[in-house]
N, C-alpha and C positions, 0 to 999 in steps of 0.2 A: 170636901174643902182642900185649898193649897195645900195639905199634905196627902191627902190621895191624888192630885193633881203631879207632885209627888213624886212620889211613893208610880206612880205608872208613867209617868216624863226617863225615870232611870231605868227601868225595866224598861221600855224601849230599843238602849241603849248594850245593853246585857243581851236581849229577842235576836237587836237587828235585823226584824222581821214586820216586812216595808203591812204588815198589813198590821203587825201591831196601829198604824198614824195615824188610822178613818178612823178611829173610836180619840181622836186628842182634837183631827181636824172634825171634826161632826161637832163633840166641843166648842170652839172655835166659832162656829161660825150660830151657833145660836144666840148669842147678840154681843155684841159688844165688852163686858163686862167679864161673858165668858172667856173671850181672846186674849185678853191680857192675861185675866188668870193665868192660863194653859202658855203664853210667851213665857210670864214670870218664872213655869215650873222648866218650864225646858233650862233656860238661862242659869235658872240652879242647881239641874239635877240632873242634862243633857250633855252626857259628852258628845268627841266631835261625829263618832260612831253614829250617836243615836241620834243625833242632828245629820248627819248625809240622808243616814236613810227615809226622816220625812223629805227632807228635800226633792231625794227622788220622786216622792208621794202624789208632793202635788204642786193645784199646776192653776192655784192665785196667787194673780204676782206678788201683790202684799206682802206675801205670806215670808212665800221666795228668799224675798229681800227678804223683811225676817228674820231666816235661817239664813243669812249669808252673812250678815247682820252679827247673828250670835259662835258663828261658821269662826267669821275671821276671831273676834275675841278670842274664843282659845288658843293658842297659838298652837294648835297641835297636826303635825305633820300630816294623820290618820285625814285630814278632814284638805288636804291637798288635789287630791283630783274633784273631789261635788265642788270644790269654790275656782277647778279651771272647766268645767263644765258651765258654771256658768255667766266665763268672760263675752258667749257670743250671746248675753241676754240682752230679749230687747229692752227693755229698763235701766235706765243709765245711769242711778246711783249701785244699780246691783251689780251691773258691770262694771263702776268701777271698789265699790267692799271688796271685790274678786279676787281685783286685778293688785287690787293693792295689798290684800290678805293675803295673794299668792305668794309675792315675791316677799312677805317678811315670814313668810318660812324656805326661800333661798329658792323657786322652783320659778327655774330661768322659763315658763311660760304664761308667767306679767307680760315677759315681758313689747310683746306687739299693741296688747291691751292697752300700755299703759303710755307708752312712745305716741297713741293717739292719742289717749288723752293728757300728755303733756303740750298736742298745740288745743289745747280744746280754746273758744272762744273767750271763756273764760283764766283771768295768770290766775289765782287761785286756785280753778284745780290743774292745771301746766304746771305748775312749782309744787306739785300736792309732791302730783303724779313726779315729777321729774329727783323733785327728797328721792321715793323709796324707788325710783331703779337705780340709787348713789350702790341697792344693798343687790344686784342682781350683774353679773361679769354679761355681758352683752354682747349679742355678735358685731358680725361686724355690717351684713345686711341692717341692722337695727342702728346705729352710729351714721346709716347713712342713709336713713330716716334722718336724722338730729340736725346734722353738718346745717341742709340748708334752711336751719331758722335762724340761723347765725347771720346771716343777709338780707331776712324776710323782716318787714317790719312793726308787721304783725305782732311780729312774741319781744317788741326790744321788753315790756316792761318782765320777761324771764331770760335774759339773753344767760347772765350769770350759773344760775342753772343749769342752761342749757353746756357755757363750758368745764361744769365744773362731774358733771353724767361724764360729756370729753373726757377732759385733765386722769379720769377714771378707768376712763375701759380700752387705756393703754394703747390704740386704736394706730399706724398707721396718718391717716384719712384724715381722725379726729387731731390728733398731730398738729398734721400741715395748715388745715381750720384757723386753729387756735394760730399759733406762731401769722397767718395773717389780720386776727385781730388785734395780735399788740402794736399793730400801727392807726388803731379805731379807738371810742371813748372809752371801749372796755378795755385798756391794756391793765390797768389790776389786776378783770380778772382772767383773761388771760392769758397774766403771764401765772398765779396762784396754780389753777388749771394745767399751764408745761409744768411746772416743781412739780403736784403732785404723784403729774404724768410719771415721774426721773424724764425724762425726753431728751437728745442729745440732741438735733432739730432745734427743740428750746427752750436749749443753757445757751447755744452756737447766740440764735438772736436776738439772743435776754443781751447779752455781755456788749453784740454790737450800741444799742439802745441804754444801757445803763450808764447814769453821767460818771465821767472821773473823771480827776485831778487834776486843775491842772500844773502842767510839769515844777513850780516854785513852793509849791504849794504842798506840793510829794513834796519836796525839799525840803523844805521849814518840818516835818513830819518824821521825814527822815533826824533829821539833826538836831529832835524835842525826843526822841523810841530813845 
């Protein structure tokens, strides 16, 4: 029953032998009920190493997707290489879960995949990817892919998220792009991003546009002090 499955799943993690995965795959293929039971046993009893063994042995797209979702949920650095191996998957959900899971481990290998997801037709997918990119130190190459999004009407629905990532990147190219956007409709988002970047150029630009009190008002204020 379920207890036997959990014991077998836990044993897989200890053994680390890909051959141990085959009996579980066979059970999963018997009928839908067994698939649910096996996945539940794996979720409860198998750590990242065991799940990685299963993933390396699986050829079924749906099973690989489920295993990647479980690997992400472990938040275990031991899952990193297995997740990185799924960034080129043909299945979009698998790629997405792998990229987010890898970034949540602080692994920079996720950056190119997240940059691609940031430009998704789906605004929600794009914003989620951008939010996760905040966990990473982005190389200049990735920053260079994000900057053009600020001038692309297709991405108006996530400009604030792009600016936040650019501000966190501490990149000169990002600083220049954000300063240019201080004159646009997203001035508040650009200003916040520049503040987070601790940018000298951004500070200078902000001082030029911050309203200053009139001399009379300022003198009156001094008299009240």
